[in-house]
PQR file with spaces between the fields and no chain letter, atoms N, CA, C, O and H, PARSE charges and radii, in Angstrom:
ATOM       1  N    UNK     1      49.217   42.295   -9.578 -0.4000 1.5000
ATOM       2  CA   UNK     1      49.229   41.245  -10.876 -0.0000 2.0000
ATOM       3  C    UNK     1      49.625   41.355  -12.143  0.5500 1.7000
ATOM       4  O    UNK     1      49.456   42.382  -12.800 -0.5500 1.4000
ATOM       5  N    UNK     2      50.188   40.292  -12.585 -0.4000 1.5000
ATOM       6  CA   UNK     2      50.130   40.148  -13.872 -0.0000 2.0000
ATOM       7  C    UNK     2      49.469   40.514  -15.152  0.5500 1.7000
ATOM       8  O    UNK     2      49.074   39.452  -15.633 -0.5500 1.4000
ATOM       9  H    UNK     2      50.326   39.458  -12.051  0.4000 1.0000
ATOM      10  N    UNK     3      49.174   41.447  -15.894 -0.4000 1.5000
ATOM      11  CA   UNK     3      47.859   41.371  -16.850 -0.0000 2.0000
ATOM      12  C    UNK     3      48.127   40.823  -17.756  0.5500 1.7000
ATOM      13  O    UNK     3      47.169   40.476  -18.447 -0.5500 1.4000
ATOM      14  H    UNK     3      49.495   42.310  -15.504  0.4000 1.0000
ATOM      15  N    UNK     4      49.724   40.397  -18.315 -0.4000 1.5000
ATOM      16  CA   UNK     4      50.134   39.197  -19.598 -0.0000 2.0000
ATOM      17  C    UNK     4      49.281   38.166  -18.789  0.5500 1.7000
ATOM      18  O    UNK     4      48.552   37.582  -19.592 -0.5500 1.4000
ATOM      19  H    UNK     4      50.502   40.678  -17.753  0.4000 1.0000
ATOM      20  N    UNK     5      49.168   37.905  -18.057 -0.4000 1.5000
ATOM      21  CA   UNK     5      48.580   36.496  -17.447 -0.0000 2.0000
ATOM      22  C    UNK     5      46.706   36.786  -18.115  0.5500 1.7000
ATOM      23  O    UNK     5      46.216   36.013  -18.938 -0.5500 1.4000
ATOM      24  H    UNK     5      49.760   38.379  -17.404  0.4000 1.0000
ATOM      25  N    UNK     6      45.926   38.013  -17.550 -0.4000 1.5000
ATOM      26  CA   UNK     6      44.685   37.912  -17.782 -0.0000 2.0000
ATOM      27  C    UNK     6      44.981   37.599  -20.101  0.5500 1.7000
ATOM      28  O    UNK     6      44.389   36.831  -20.860 -0.5500 1.4000
ATOM      29  H    UNK     6      46.324   38.641  -16.882  0.4000 1.0000
ATOM      30  N    UNK     7      45.455   38.027  -20.218 -0.4000 1.5000
ATOM      31  CA   UNK     7      45.894   38.884  -21.707 -0.0000 2.0000
ATOM      32  C    UNK     7      45.269   36.986  -22.389  0.5500 1.7000
ATOM      33  O    UNK     7      44.298   36.568  -23.018 -0.5500 1.4000
ATOM      34  H    UNK     7      45.936   38.651  -19.602  0.4000 1.0000
ATOM      35  N    UNK     8      46.496   36.392  -21.783 -0.4000 1.5000
ATOM      36  CA   UNK     8      46.676   34.676  -22.400 -0.0000 2.0000
ATOM      37  C    UNK     8      47.977   34.707  -23.635  0.5500 1.7000
ATOM      38  O    UNK     8      48.436   33.916  -24.460 -0.5500 1.4000
ATOM      39  H    UNK     8      47.286   36.731  -21.272  0.4000 1.0000
ATOM      40  N    UNK     9      48.221   36.055  -23.216 -0.4000 1.5000
ATOM      41  CA   UNK     9      48.768   35.864  -24.996 -0.0000 2.0000
ATOM      42  C    UNK     9      48.086   36.350  -26.086  0.5500 1.7000
ATOM      43  O    UNK     9      47.843   36.160  -27.278 -0.5500 1.4000
ATOM      44  H    UNK     9      47.848   36.697  -22.546  0.4000 1.0000
ATOM      45  N    UNK    10      47.991   36.689  -25.635 -0.4000 1.5000
ATOM      46  CA   UNK    10      46.599   37.739  -27.352 -0.0000 2.0000
ATOM      47  C    UNK    10      45.626   36.633  -27.352  0.5500 1.7000
ATOM      48  O    UNK    10      45.057   36.571  -28.442 -0.5500 1.4000
ATOM      49  H    UNK    10      48.189   36.843  -24.667  0.4000 1.0000
ATOM      50  N    UNK    11      45.306   35.901  -26.665 -0.4000 1.5000
ATOM      51  CA   UNK    11      44.009   35.037  -26.536 -0.0000 2.0000
ATOM      52  C    UNK    11      43.047   35.207  -25.908  0.5500 1.7000
ATOM      53  O    UNK    11      41.974   34.680  -26.201 -0.5500 1.4000
ATOM      54  H    UNK    11      45.768   35.952  -25.780  0.4000 1.0000
ATOM      55  N    UNK    12      43.186   35.828  -25.104 -0.4000 1.5000
ATOM      56  CA   UNK    12      42.453   36.325  -23.664 -0.0000 2.0000
ATOM      57  C    UNK    12      41.185   36.955  -24.781  0.5500 1.7000
ATOM      58  O    UNK    12      39.986   37.048  -24.517 -0.5500 1.4000
ATOM      59  H    UNK    12      44.057   36.256  -24.866  0.4000 1.0000
ATOM      60  N    UNK    13      41.567   37.169  -25.500 -0.4000 1.5000
ATOM      61  CA   UNK    13      40.059   38.285  -26.082 -0.0000 2.0000
ATOM      62  C    UNK    13      39.022   36.961  -26.810  0.5500 1.7000
ATOM      63  O    UNK    13      37.977   37.298  -27.367 -0.5500 1.4000
ATOM      64  H    UNK    13      42.541   37.094  -25.714  0.4000 1.0000
ATOM      65  N    UNK    14      39.372   35.644  -26.749 -0.4000 1.5000
ATOM      66  CA   UNK    14      38.614   34.762  -27.508 -0.0000 2.0000
ATOM      67  C    UNK    14      37.746   33.856  -26.024  0.5500 1.7000
ATOM      68  O    UNK    14      36.622   33.386  -25.850 -0.5500 1.4000
ATOM      69  H    UNK    14      40.220   35.370  -26.296  0.4000 1.0000
ATOM      70  N    UNK    15      39.295   34.000  -25.005 -0.4000 1.5000
ATOM      71  CA   UNK    15      38.944   32.807  -24.433 -0.0000 2.0000
ATOM      72  C    UNK    15      37.940   33.306  -23.223  0.5500 1.7000
ATOM      73  O    UNK    15      36.926   32.625  -23.079 -0.5500 1.4000
ATOM      74  H    UNK    15      40.208   34.382  -25.147  0.4000 1.0000
ATOM      75  N    UNK    16      38.071   34.104  -22.598 -0.4000 1.5000
ATOM      76  CA   UNK    16      37.243   34.841  -21.842 -0.0000 2.0000
ATOM      77  C    UNK    16      35.804   35.068  -22.099  0.5500 1.7000
ATOM      78  O    UNK    16      35.019   35.079  -21.150 -0.5500 1.4000
ATOM      79  H    UNK    16      38.896   34.658  -22.715  0.4000 1.0000
ATOM      80  N    UNK    17      35.348   35.274  -23.480 -0.4000 1.5000
ATOM      81  CA   UNK    17      34.509   35.293  -23.413 -0.0000 2.0000
ATOM      82  C    UNK    17      33.239   34.188  -23.630  0.5500 1.7000
ATOM      83  O    UNK    17      32.009   34.153  -23.592 -0.5500 1.4000
ATOM      84  H    UNK    17      35.986   35.265  -24.250  0.4000 1.0000
ATOM      85  N    UNK    18      34.418   33.299  -23.888 -0.4000 1.5000
ATOM      86  CA   UNK    18      33.538   32.106  -24.172 -0.0000 2.0000
ATOM      87  C    UNK    18      33.260   31.260  -22.852  0.5500 1.7000
ATOM      88  O    UNK    18      32.238   30.608  -22.636 -0.5500 1.4000
ATOM      89  H    UNK    18      35.417   33.327  -23.919  0.4000 1.0000
ATOM      90  N    UNK    19      34.298   31.385  -22.058 -0.4000 1.5000
ATOM      91  CA   UNK    19      34.448   31.107  -20.351 -0.0000 2.0000
ATOM      92  C    UNK    19      33.342   31.895  -19.703  0.5500 1.7000
ATOM      93  O    UNK    19      32.814   31.521  -18.656 -0.5500 1.4000
ATOM      94  H    UNK    19      35.128   31.915  -22.234  0.4000 1.0000
ATOM      95  N    UNK    20      33.023   32.917  -20.297 -0.4000 1.5000
ATOM      96  CA   UNK    20      32.175   33.967  -19.343 -0.0000 2.0000
ATOM      97  C    UNK    20      30.858   32.963  -20.127  0.5500 1.7000
ATOM      98  O    UNK    20      30.234   32.247  -19.345 -0.5500 1.4000
ATOM      99  H    UNK    20      33.452   33.221  -21.148  0.4000 1.0000
ATOM     100  N    UNK    21      30.490   32.917  -21.467 -0.4000 1.5000
ATOM     101  CA   UNK    21      29.302   32.129  -21.940 -0.0000 2.0000
ATOM     102  C    UNK    21      29.044   31.023  -21.182  0.5500 1.7000
ATOM     103  O    UNK    21      28.184   30.995  -20.302 -0.5500 1.4000
ATOM     104  H    UNK    21      30.997   33.500  -22.103  0.4000 1.0000
ATOM     105  N    UNK    22      29.971   29.826  -21.581 -0.4000 1.5000
ATOM     106  CA   UNK    22      29.688   28.769  -20.675 -0.0000 2.0000
ATOM     107  C    UNK    22      29.239   28.197  -19.587  0.5500 1.7000
ATOM     108  O    UNK    22      28.600   27.152  -19.464 -0.5500 1.4000
ATOM     109  H    UNK    22      30.669   29.849  -22.297  0.4000 1.0000
ATOM     110  N    UNK    23      29.755   29.238  -18.500 -0.4000 1.5000
ATOM     111  CA   UNK    23      29.317   29.264  -16.925 -0.0000 2.0000
ATOM     112  C    UNK    23      28.056   29.963  -17.178  0.5500 1.7000
ATOM     113  O    UNK    23      27.126   29.409  -16.592 -0.5500 1.4000
ATOM     114  H    UNK    23      30.273   30.088  -18.600  0.4000 1.0000
ATOM     115  N    UNK    24      27.662   31.138  -17.947 -0.4000 1.5000
ATOM     116  CA   UNK    24      26.630   31.754  -17.682 -0.0000 2.0000
ATOM     117  C    UNK    24      25.431   30.238  -18.172  0.5500 1.7000
ATOM     118  O    UNK    24      24.542   29.593  -17.615 -0.5500 1.4000
ATOM     119  H    UNK    24      28.417   31.588  -18.423  0.4000 1.0000
ATOM     120  N    UNK    25      26.084   30.258  -19.456 -0.4000 1.5000
ATOM     121  CA   UNK    25      24.781   28.901  -19.945 -0.0000 2.0000
ATOM     122  C    UNK    25      24.290   27.821  -18.726  0.5500 1.7000
ATOM     123  O    UNK    25      23.149   27.490  -18.402 -0.5500 1.4000
ATOM     124  H    UNK    25      26.806   30.782  -19.908  0.4000 1.0000
ATOM     125  N    UNK    26      26.044   27.268  -17.998 -0.4000 1.5000
ATOM     126  CA   UNK    26      25.418   25.872  -17.112 -0.0000 2.0000
ATOM     127  C    UNK    26      24.717   26.593  -15.964  0.5500 1.7000
ATOM     128  O    UNK    26      23.846   25.969  -15.357 -0.5500 1.4000
ATOM     129  H    UNK    26      26.971   27.536  -18.261  0.4000 1.0000
ATOM     130  N    UNK    27      25.147   28.441  -15.432 -0.4000 1.5000
ATOM     131  CA   UNK    27      24.367   28.495  -14.773 -0.0000 2.0000
ATOM     132  C    UNK    27      22.874   28.949  -14.748  0.5500 1.7000
ATOM     133  O    UNK    27      22.512   29.253  -13.612 -0.5500 1.4000
ATOM     134  H    UNK    27      25.855   28.948  -15.925  0.4000 1.0000
ATOM     135  N    UNK    28      22.021   29.058  -15.604 -0.4000 1.5000
ATOM     136  CA   UNK    28      20.767   28.926  -16.098 -0.0000 2.0000
ATOM     137  C    UNK    28      20.162   27.534  -16.167  0.5500 1.7000
ATOM     138  O    UNK    28      19.145   27.202  -15.558 -0.5500 1.4000
ATOM     139  H    UNK    28      22.316   28.811  -16.527  0.4000 1.0000
ATOM     140  N    UNK    29      20.704   26.941  -16.772 -0.4000 1.5000
ATOM     141  CA   UNK    29      20.741   25.777  -16.663 -0.0000 2.0000
ATOM     142  C    UNK    29      20.467   25.147  -15.377  0.5500 1.7000
ATOM     143  O    UNK    29      19.581   24.300  -15.499 -0.5500 1.4000
ATOM     144  H    UNK    29      21.530   27.211  -17.267  0.4000 1.0000
ATOM     145  N    UNK    30      21.012   25.283  -13.921 -0.4000 1.5000
ATOM     146  CA   UNK    30      21.157   24.521  -13.361 -0.0000 2.0000
ATOM     147  C    UNK    30      19.753   25.648  -12.431  0.5500 1.7000
ATOM     148  O    UNK    30      19.360   25.130  -11.386 -0.5500 1.4000
ATOM     149  H    UNK    30      21.731   25.971  -13.822  0.4000 1.0000
ATOM     150  N    UNK    31      19.370   26.446  -12.641 -0.4000 1.5000
ATOM     151  CA   UNK    31      18.383   27.697  -12.432 -0.0000 2.0000
ATOM     152  C    UNK    31      17.254   26.699  -12.923  0.5500 1.7000
ATOM     153  O    UNK    31      16.655   25.940  -12.162 -0.5500 1.4000
ATOM     154  H    UNK    31      19.690   26.866  -13.490  0.4000 1.0000
ATOM     155  N    UNK    32      17.069   26.778  -14.089 -0.4000 1.5000
ATOM     156  CA   UNK    32      15.675   25.698  -14.721 -0.0000 2.0000
ATOM     157  C    UNK    32      15.261   24.755  -14.215  0.5500 1.7000
ATOM     158  O    UNK    32      14.071   24.500  -14.029 -0.5500 1.4000
ATOM     159  H    UNK    32      17.556   27.395  -14.707  0.4000 1.0000
ATOM     160  N    UNK    33      16.566   23.837  -13.802 -0.4000 1.5000
ATOM     161  CA   UNK    33      16.595   22.462  -14.128 -0.0000 2.0000
ATOM     162  C    UNK    33      15.848   22.291  -11.890  0.5500 1.7000
ATOM     163  O    UNK    33      14.891   21.732  -11.354 -0.5500 1.4000
ATOM     164  H    UNK    33      17.532   24.044  -13.954  0.4000 1.0000
ATOM     165  N    UNK    34      17.093   23.198  -11.369 -0.4000 1.5000
ATOM     166  CA   UNK    34      16.042   22.658   -9.781 -0.0000 2.0000
ATOM     167  C    UNK    34      14.806   23.383   -9.335  0.5500 1.7000
ATOM     168  O    UNK    34      14.059   23.140   -8.388 -0.5500 1.4000
ATOM     169  H    UNK    34      17.870   23.652  -11.804  0.4000 1.0000
ATOM     170  N    UNK    35      14.748   24.799  -10.690 -0.4000 1.5000
ATOM     171  CA   UNK    35      13.120   25.048  -10.006 -0.0000 2.0000
ATOM     172  C    UNK    35      11.813   24.179  -10.421  0.5500 1.7000
ATOM     173  O    UNK    35      10.724   24.260   -9.852 -0.5500 1.4000
ATOM     174  H    UNK    35      15.355   24.996  -11.460  0.4000 1.0000
ATOM     175  N    UNK    36      12.216   23.071  -11.855 -0.4000 1.5000
ATOM     176  CA   UNK    36      11.550   22.301  -12.299 -0.0000 2.0000
ATOM     177  C    UNK    36      11.027   21.579  -11.497  0.5500 1.7000
ATOM     178  O    UNK    36       9.853   21.308  -11.249 -0.5500 1.4000
ATOM     179  H    UNK    36      13.101   23.005  -12.318  0.4000 1.0000
ATOM     180  N    UNK    37      12.643   21.057  -10.809 -0.4000 1.5000
ATOM     181  CA   UNK    37      12.548   19.592   -9.776 -0.0000 2.0000
ATOM     182  C    UNK    37      11.770   20.139   -8.749  0.5500 1.7000
ATOM     183  O    UNK    37      11.249   19.260   -8.062 -0.5500 1.4000
ATOM     184  H    UNK    37      13.598   21.278  -11.011  0.4000 1.0000
ATOM     185  N    UNK    38      11.470   21.452   -8.352 -0.4000 1.5000
ATOM     186  CA   UNK    38      11.110   22.053   -7.184 -0.0000 2.0000
ATOM     187  C    UNK    38       9.212   21.670   -7.544  0.5500 1.7000
ATOM     188  O    UNK    38       8.743   20.622   -7.099 -0.5500 1.4000
ATOM     189  H    UNK    38      11.893   22.166   -8.910  0.4000 1.0000
ATOM     190  N    UNK    39       8.857   22.059   -7.869 -0.4000 1.5000
ATOM     191  CA   UNK    39       7.477   22.147   -9.405 -0.0000 2.0000
ATOM     192  C    UNK    39       7.200   20.760   -9.699  0.5500 1.7000
ATOM     193  O    UNK    39       6.150   20.742  -10.341 -0.5500 1.4000
ATOM     194  H    UNK    39       9.238   22.910   -8.231  0.4000 1.0000
ATOM     195  N    UNK    40       7.556   19.823   -9.565 -0.4000 1.5000
ATOM     196  CA   UNK    40       7.121   18.146   -9.942 -0.0000 2.0000
ATOM     197  C    UNK    40       7.225   17.925   -8.944  0.5500 1.7000
ATOM     198  O    UNK    40       6.145   17.458   -8.584 -0.5500 1.4000
ATOM     199  H    UNK    40       8.409   19.838   -9.044  0.4000 1.0000
ATOM     200  N    UNK    41       8.329   17.968   -7.625 -0.4000 1.5000
ATOM     201  CA   UNK    41       8.039   17.746   -6.315 -0.0000 2.0000
ATOM     202  C    UNK    41       6.892   17.413   -5.805  0.5500 1.7000
ATOM     203  O    UNK    41       6.268   16.366   -5.635 -0.5500 1.4000
ATOM     204  H    UNK    41       9.207   18.348   -7.917  0.4000 1.0000
ATOM     205  N    UNK    42       6.608   19.490   -5.415 -0.4000 1.5000
ATOM     206  CA   UNK    42       5.055   19.932   -5.441 -0.0000 2.0000
ATOM     207  C    UNK    42       4.182   18.978   -6.044  0.5500 1.7000
ATOM     208  O    UNK    42       3.903   17.973   -5.390 -0.5500 1.4000
ATOM     209  H    UNK    42       7.115   20.341   -5.553  0.4000 1.0000
ATOM     210  N    UNK    43       3.728   19.123   -7.134 -0.4000 1.5000
ATOM     211  CA   UNK    43       3.031   18.296   -7.715 -0.0000 2.0000
ATOM     212  C    UNK    43       2.821   17.069   -7.250  0.5500 1.7000
ATOM     213  O    UNK    43       1.706   16.586   -7.058 -0.5500 1.4000
ATOM     214  H    UNK    43       3.955   19.939   -7.665  0.4000 1.0000
ATOM     215  N    UNK    44       4.068   16.423   -7.018 -0.4000 1.5000
ATOM     216  CA   UNK    44       3.730   14.125   -6.320 -0.0000 2.0000
ATOM     217  C    UNK    44       3.260   14.461   -5.111  0.5500 1.7000
ATOM     218  O    UNK    44       2.325   13.908   -4.531 -0.5500 1.4000
ATOM     219  H    UNK    44       4.975   16.816   -7.174  0.4000 1.0000
ATOM     220  N    UNK    45       4.123   15.677   -4.593 -0.4000 1.5000
ATOM     221  CA   UNK    45       3.882   15.574   -3.004 -0.0000 2.0000
ATOM     222  C    UNK    45       2.029   15.585   -2.935  0.5500 1.7000
ATOM     223  O    UNK    45       1.271   14.951   -2.200 -0.5500 1.4000
ATOM     224  H    UNK    45       4.882   16.126   -5.064  0.4000 1.0000
ATOM     225  N    UNK    46       1.803   16.375   -3.800 -0.4000 1.5000
ATOM     226  CA   UNK    46       0.276   17.260   -3.630 -0.0000 2.0000
ATOM     227  C    UNK    46      -0.599   15.929   -3.566  0.5500 1.7000
ATOM     228  O    UNK    46      -1.440   15.773   -2.681 -0.5500 1.4000
ATOM     229  H    UNK    46       2.419   16.889   -4.397  0.4000 1.0000
ATOM     230  N    UNK    47      -0.302   14.780   -4.763 -0.4000 1.5000
ATOM     231  CA   UNK    47      -1.212   13.968   -5.348 -0.0000 2.0000
ATOM     232  C    UNK    47      -0.849   12.571   -4.354  0.5500 1.7000
ATOM     233  O    UNK    47      -1.527   11.577   -4.096 -0.5500 1.4000
ATOM     234  H    UNK    47       0.381   14.907   -5.482  0.4000 1.0000
ATOM     235  N    UNK    48       0.244   12.897   -4.020 -0.4000 1.5000
ATOM     236  CA   UNK    48       0.181   11.568   -3.310 -0.0000 2.0000
ATOM     237  C    UNK    48       0.704   11.722   -1.349  0.5500 1.7000
ATOM     238  O    UNK    48       1.409   10.999   -0.646 -0.5500 1.4000
ATOM     239  H    UNK    48       0.795   13.705   -4.229  0.4000 1.0000
ATOM     240  N    UNK    49       0.277   12.443   -1.188 -0.4000 1.5000
ATOM     241  CA   UNK    49       0.407   12.651    0.338 -0.0000 2.0000
ATOM     242  C    UNK    49      -0.654   12.724    1.149  0.5500 1.7000
ATOM     243  O    UNK    49      -0.516   13.072    2.321 -0.5500 1.4000
ATOM     244  H    UNK    49      -0.296   13.031   -1.759  0.4000 1.0000
ATOM     245  N    UNK    50      -2.395   12.256    0.382 -0.4000 1.5000
ATOM     246  CA   UNK    50      -2.858   11.465    1.079 -0.0000 2.0000
ATOM     247  C    UNK    50      -3.343   10.177    0.917  0.5500 1.7000
ATOM     248  O    UNK    50      -4.472    9.710    1.066 -0.5500 1.4000
ATOM     249  H    UNK    50      -2.508   11.973   -0.570  0.4000 1.0000
ATOM     250  N    UNK    51      -2.307    9.698    0.593 -0.4000 1.5000
ATOM     251  CA   UNK    51      -3.094    8.183   -0.183 -0.0000 2.0000
ATOM     252  C    UNK    51      -2.300    6.949    1.132  0.5500 1.7000
ATOM     253  O    UNK    51      -1.283    6.696    1.779 -0.5500 1.4000
ATOM     254  H    UNK    51      -1.390   10.078    0.473  0.4000 1.0000
ATOM     255  N    UNK    52      -3.413    6.617    0.899 -0.4000 1.5000
ATOM     256  CA   UNK    52      -3.080    5.186    2.230 -0.0000 2.0000
ATOM     257  C    UNK    52      -2.742    4.449    1.823  0.5500 1.7000
ATOM     258  O    UNK    52      -3.438    3.915    0.959 -0.5500 1.4000
ATOM     259  H    UNK    52      -4.239    6.821    0.373  0.4000 1.0000
ATOM     260  N    UNK    53      -1.485    3.911    2.136 -0.4000 1.5000
ATOM     261  CA   UNK    53      -1.114    2.043    1.555 -0.0000 2.0000
ATOM     262  C    UNK    53      -1.678    0.996    2.333  0.5500 1.7000
ATOM     263  O    UNK    53      -0.822    0.844    3.205 -0.5500 1.4000
ATOM     264  H    UNK    53      -0.919    4.345    2.837  0.4000 1.0000
ATOM     265  N    UNK    54      -2.718    0.061    2.593 -0.4000 1.5000
ATOM     266  CA   UNK    54      -2.865   -0.788    3.724 -0.0000 2.0000
ATOM     267  C    UNK    54      -1.586   -1.567    3.413  0.5500 1.7000
ATOM     268  O    UNK    54      -0.855   -1.757    2.440 -0.5500 1.4000
ATOM     269  H    UNK    54      -3.414    0.184    1.885  0.4000 1.0000
ATOM     270  N    UNK    55      -1.709   -2.145    5.478 -0.4000 1.5000
ATOM     271  CA   UNK    55      -0.404   -2.664    5.490 -0.0000 2.0000
ATOM     272  C    UNK    55      -1.233   -3.973    5.556  0.5500 1.7000
ATOM     273  O    UNK    55      -2.411   -3.908    5.907 -0.5500 1.4000
ATOM     274  H    UNK    55      -2.302   -1.990    6.268  0.4000 1.0000
ATOM     275  N    UNK    56      -0.565   -5.360    5.178 -0.4000 1.5000
ATOM     276  CA   UNK    56      -0.756   -6.798    4.913 -0.0000 2.0000
ATOM     277  C    UNK    56       0.065   -7.171    5.857  0.5500 1.7000
ATOM     278  O    UNK    56       1.286   -7.013    5.843 -0.5500 1.4000
ATOM     279  H    UNK    56       0.392   -5.413    4.894  0.4000 1.0000
ATOM     280  N    UNK    57      -0.742   -7.804    6.919 -0.4000 1.5000
ATOM     281  CA   UNK    57      -0.613   -8.892    8.591 -0.0000 2.0000
ATOM     282  C    UNK    57      -0.014   -9.469    7.816  0.5500 1.7000
ATOM     283  O    UNK    57      -0.376   -9.421    6.640 -0.5500 1.4000
ATOM     284  H    UNK    57      -1.734   -7.933    6.931  0.4000 1.0000
ATOM     285  N    UNK    58       0.987  -10.134    8.152 -0.4000 1.5000
ATOM     286  CA   UNK    58       1.815  -11.236    7.853 -0.0000 2.0000
ATOM     287  C    UNK    58       2.439  -11.878    9.256  0.5500 1.7000
ATOM     288  O    UNK    58       3.586  -12.243    9.513 -0.5500 1.4000
ATOM     289  H    UNK    58       1.282  -10.173    9.107  0.4000 1.0000
ATOM     290  N    UNK    59       1.621  -11.872    9.802 -0.4000 1.5000
ATOM     291  CA   UNK    59       2.450  -13.007   11.360 -0.0000 2.0000
ATOM     292  C    UNK    59       1.147  -14.094   11.136  0.5500 1.7000
ATOM     293  O    UNK    59       1.160  -15.203   11.670 -0.5500 1.4000
ATOM     294  H    UNK    59       0.689  -11.575    9.593  0.4000 1.0000
ATOM     295  N    UNK    60       0.219  -13.708   10.425 -0.4000 1.5000
ATOM     296  CA   UNK    60      -0.446  -14.993   10.613 -0.0000 2.0000
ATOM     297  C    UNK    60      -0.102  -16.279    9.519  0.5500 1.7000
ATOM     298  O    UNK    60      -0.190  -17.493    9.704 -0.5500 1.4000
ATOM     299  H    UNK    60       0.208  -12.807    9.991  0.4000 1.0000
ATOM     300  N    UNK    61       0.379  -15.407    8.152 -0.4000 1.5000
ATOM     301  CA   UNK    61       0.808  -16.075    6.853 -0.0000 2.0000
ATOM     302  C    UNK    61       2.350  -16.987    7.545  0.5500 1.7000
ATOM     303  O    UNK    61       2.909  -17.998    7.119 -0.5500 1.4000
ATOM     304  H    UNK    61       0.450  -14.421    8.002  0.4000 1.0000
ATOM     305  N    UNK    62       2.650  -16.152    8.688 -0.4000 1.5000
ATOM     306  CA   UNK    62       4.398  -17.717    9.208 -0.0000 2.0000
ATOM     307  C    UNK    62       3.406  -18.143    9.823  0.5500 1.7000
ATOM     308  O    UNK    62       3.872  -19.145    9.280 -0.5500 1.4000
ATOM     309  H    UNK    62       2.195  -15.331    9.034  0.4000 1.0000
ATOM     310  N    UNK    63       2.303  -18.499   10.532 -0.4000 1.5000
ATOM     311  CA   UNK    63       2.155  -19.780   11.710 -0.0000 2.0000
ATOM     312  C    UNK    63       1.967  -20.611   10.717  0.5500 1.7000
ATOM     313  O    UNK    63       2.518  -21.709   10.792 -0.5500 1.4000
ATOM     314  H    UNK    63       1.925  -17.685   10.973  0.4000 1.0000
ATOM     315  N    UNK    64       1.042  -20.250    9.408 -0.4000 1.5000
ATOM     316  CA   UNK    64       0.289  -21.404    8.243 -0.0000 2.0000
ATOM     317  C    UNK    64       1.614  -22.120    7.816  0.5500 1.7000
ATOM     318  O    UNK    64       1.667  -23.349    7.772 -0.5500 1.4000
ATOM     319  H    UNK    64       0.594  -19.358    9.347  0.4000 1.0000
ATOM     320  N    UNK    65       2.841  -21.206    7.457 -0.4000 1.5000
ATOM     321  CA   UNK    65       3.793  -21.780    6.877 -0.0000 2.0000
ATOM     322  C    UNK    65       4.131  -22.453    7.809  0.5500 1.7000
ATOM     323  O    UNK    65       3.763  -23.560    7.418 -0.5500 1.4000
ATOM     324  H    UNK    65       2.798  -20.208    7.493  0.4000 1.0000
ATOM     325  N    UNK    66       4.650  -22.635    8.950 -0.4000 1.5000
ATOM     326  CA   UNK    66       5.313  -23.206   10.339 -0.0000 2.0000
ATOM     327  C    UNK    66       4.787  -24.260   10.181  0.5500 1.7000
ATOM     328  O    UNK    66       5.560  -25.217   10.220 -0.5500 1.4000
ATOM     329  H    UNK    66       4.949  -21.736    9.267  0.4000 1.0000
ATOM     330  N    UNK    67       3.113  -24.608    9.909 -0.4000 1.5000
ATOM     331  CA   UNK    67       2.244  -25.955   10.119 -0.0000 2.0000
ATOM     332  C    UNK    67       2.545  -26.619    8.776  0.5500 1.7000
ATOM     333  O    UNK    67       2.879  -27.798    8.897 -0.5500 1.4000
ATOM     334  H    UNK    67       2.485  -23.830    9.877  0.4000 1.0000
ATOM     335  N    UNK    68       2.510  -26.171    7.582 -0.4000 1.5000
ATOM     336  CA   UNK    68       2.789  -26.429    6.771 -0.0000 2.0000
ATOM     337  C    UNK    68       3.860  -27.111    5.810  0.5500 1.7000
ATOM     338  O    UNK    68       3.764  -27.743    4.758 -0.5500 1.4000
ATOM     339  H    UNK    68       2.239  -25.214    7.484  0.4000 1.0000
ATOM     340  N    UNK    69       4.928  -26.712    6.622 -0.4000 1.5000
ATOM     341  CA   UNK    69       6.313  -27.174    6.174 -0.0000 2.0000
ATOM     342  C    UNK    69       7.316  -27.905    7.918  0.5500 1.7000
ATOM     343  O    UNK    69       8.485  -28.271    8.035 -0.5500 1.4000
ATOM     344  H    UNK    69       5.006  -26.198    7.476  0.4000 1.0000
ATOM     345  N    UNK    70       6.455  -27.858    8.708 -0.4000 1.5000
ATOM     346  CA   UNK    70       6.159  -28.940    9.722 -0.0000 2.0000
ATOM     347  C    UNK    70       6.652  -30.448    9.565  0.5500 1.7000
ATOM     348  O    UNK    70       7.256  -30.881   10.546 -0.5500 1.4000
ATOM     349  H    UNK    70       5.505  -27.560    8.613  0.4000 1.0000
ATOM     350  N    UNK    71       6.556  -30.971    8.916 -0.4000 1.5000
ATOM     351  CA   UNK    71       6.436  -31.883    8.597 -0.0000 2.0000
ATOM     352  C    UNK    71       5.957  -33.043    9.199  0.5500 1.7000
ATOM     353  O    UNK    71       5.940  -34.208    8.803 -0.5500 1.4000
ATOM     354  H    UNK    71       6.065  -30.619    8.119  0.4000 1.0000
ATOM     355  N    UNK    72       5.665  -32.646    9.975 -0.4000 1.5000
ATOM     356  CA   UNK    72       4.412  -33.439   11.049 -0.0000 2.0000
ATOM     357  C    UNK    72       3.109  -33.210   10.658  0.5500 1.7000
ATOM     358  O    UNK    72       2.647  -32.231   10.072 -0.5500 1.4000
ATOM     359  H    UNK    72       5.678  -31.700   10.297  0.4000 1.0000
ATOM     360  N    UNK    73       2.292  -34.722   11.237 -0.4000 1.5000
ATOM     361  CA   UNK    73       0.487  -34.267   10.795 -0.0000 2.0000
ATOM     362  C    UNK    73       0.023  -34.199   12.095  0.5500 1.7000
ATOM     363  O    UNK    73       0.447  -34.342   13.242 -0.5500 1.4000
ATOM     364  H    UNK    73       2.668  -35.517   11.713  0.4000 1.0000
ATOM     365  N    UNK    74      -1.019  -33.925   11.498 -0.4000 1.5000
ATOM     366  CA   UNK    74      -1.035  -33.013   13.131 -0.0000 2.0000
ATOM     367  C    UNK    74      -2.818  -33.687   13.784  0.5500 1.7000
ATOM     368  O    UNK    74      -3.252  -33.325   14.877 -0.5500 1.4000
ATOM     369  H    UNK    74      -1.364  -33.809   10.567  0.4000 1.0000
């Protein structure tokens, strides 16, 4: 492996620490975001898991609509 590639023409001493700092910052931000998302998902599921949403019967409404829109008098 060519050592000149890692030195980057004398600027390697500035480039590599900046690269490592950026990579570490992104990694830390990813880990914190992932753990916060998992925490929020758990809170959401705990709160809304047992919530029951009543079902609305739409069959009855369709029959009435057909009668109302038929245009014939019964």
